[in-house]
N, C-alpha and C positions, 0 to 999 in steps of 0.2 A: 535251508536256509528258511527261518520262519519270516511271517511277515514283519514283526516287530523289528527283527534282526535287519531284515532288507531295508526298513526305513531309516534306521538307524546308520547304516553303511551309506545310503543316499544323501541323508543330511550331512555325514563327515565330509563325502566327496565334494558335496556343494560349499561347504566350508572351505575347503582347499581351494576350489576353483574360484571363489569370492577373494580369497588371500592373494592367489595368483594375480588377479586382475587388479586390485588395489596397488600390489606392489609395481606391476608393469606401469600403471596411471601416475603412480609416484615417480617412478624413474623418468619417465617422458615429460613429467612437469619441470625435473631437476635439470633438464638438458640445457635449459637456456643458461644456467651457470658454468657447465662445463662444455667446452668445445668440441669435447668427442676425440676419438683416434684421429691422429692428424696425417696419417699415412694413406696411401692411394697408389693404384697403378693404371697406367694408361694402355698397359699392353692388352693384346687381344686374349681372347680364352686360348685359341690355338699357340699362341707363343707361351703364355702361362703353363699350359700342359707340357710343350716340349722342354722348356727351363726348368719344370718340376723334376721331370726326367733326369736331366743333366745336374741338378743341383743335388739330387739323391745320390747319382752315380759318383760324383765327385765328392761327396759329403760335407758340402759348404757350410752346412748347419753346425758342424762341428765346432768351426771357428768364428762364424758370422751370425749375428741374429738378424732377424727379418721378421717385419710385422709386429714389432715390440717384443718378439719372443725368441728367447735364446735356449739352445739345446741344454738338457740337464745337466750333462757332463761338460757344459762349455766353460773353460777356464783361459782362453787365448784371448788376448785383448785385441782382437781384430776388429775393424769397423763394422757397424751396423750397415745392413744394405739397404735400411729403410732411407728414402729420400737421395740415395746415390746419384739418381738420375737428375737433381739439381746440380751435381759438382761435376760429373762426368758424361760424355757423349758417347752414343751408340758404337762410333767408330773408335772412339779412344779405348773402351771397353773391350771391344774386340782384337785390337792391336795389343793390347796388355794381356788378355787371354792367351793369344797367338804367339807370344814372345817365348823364345826357349828361356830366357833368363827374366822374368817379371821384375825382378830389383834393379834392372839397369833403366827401366821406366819408373819407377815408383820404389825407392830405396826403401827399406823397413829397418826399425831400430830393434826388431824383436831378434829373438834368438833364432838360430837357422833353422832349427826343425819348426818353428812357428811361422816361418815367412810364407807368403803366397806361394804355392807351387806352380810350376809351368803347367798349362792347359794345352799345350801346342801339340801334344798326342791325341788330344779329343778330334773329334771330325769337325769339319767347319760348320755343318748344320748345328751341331751341339755349341759350339763357340759363338755362332751368330744368334742361337736363340737365347742364350744367357746374357751376351751383350745387348739385345734388344730388350727383353725383361727387365734386367737391372737398370738399364738407361731409362725405362719406363715407371720405375718407383719412384714417387715424387712425395713430398710432404706439402701440408698447407704454408700457406705464405708468413703466417703468424708464427707458427713453430720454426720455420725456417730460418726467420728474424732471429728469434729467440738461442737456437743453436749456434748461430753465427757470434751472436754477442758472448755465450757461455765459452765457445772456443777461443775469441780473441783474449778474453779474460783468462781463459787457463794459461794460453801459450805466452801472454806478456806479462801477466799478473798485474795489469792494469784496468780500471774500468772502462769498459766499451763507450765511445762515443759516436754519435751517428754519421761523422765526416769519416770514421777509420773502418778499414774492413781488411 
């Protein structure tokens, strides 16, 4: 490459870097308007690692979304796991995963082939890791309140009022 070509390439690379910096700066300035992703986990990295293996083994993402993402082929209307720890305790989840028939604990209106399968054949460590991880999936309070209102309105057909839940 000749000297002139090197200068042109360097100028083009510098332009790209400047554009990226400007874009990042613009996004960070706009953050005041957008509260951001409302999901977070309180689980330790060790628990997350164990739970990730179990979630992969049991193909949880086939039906459930997590971190606002769902599987490309997901078509089952299973609940999102985001914020599940706001609704269920670790012990409740462990008992649910350990049940021979989870439908006795939490009945589902889904067709039989789409219902939550029993994880009772999983090891205790796998069930405990899943329960601990999912119980640690939280959402920001503002998002939780909005979700609660939307759920109430969907189930009742009425507008949510602060003293109703």
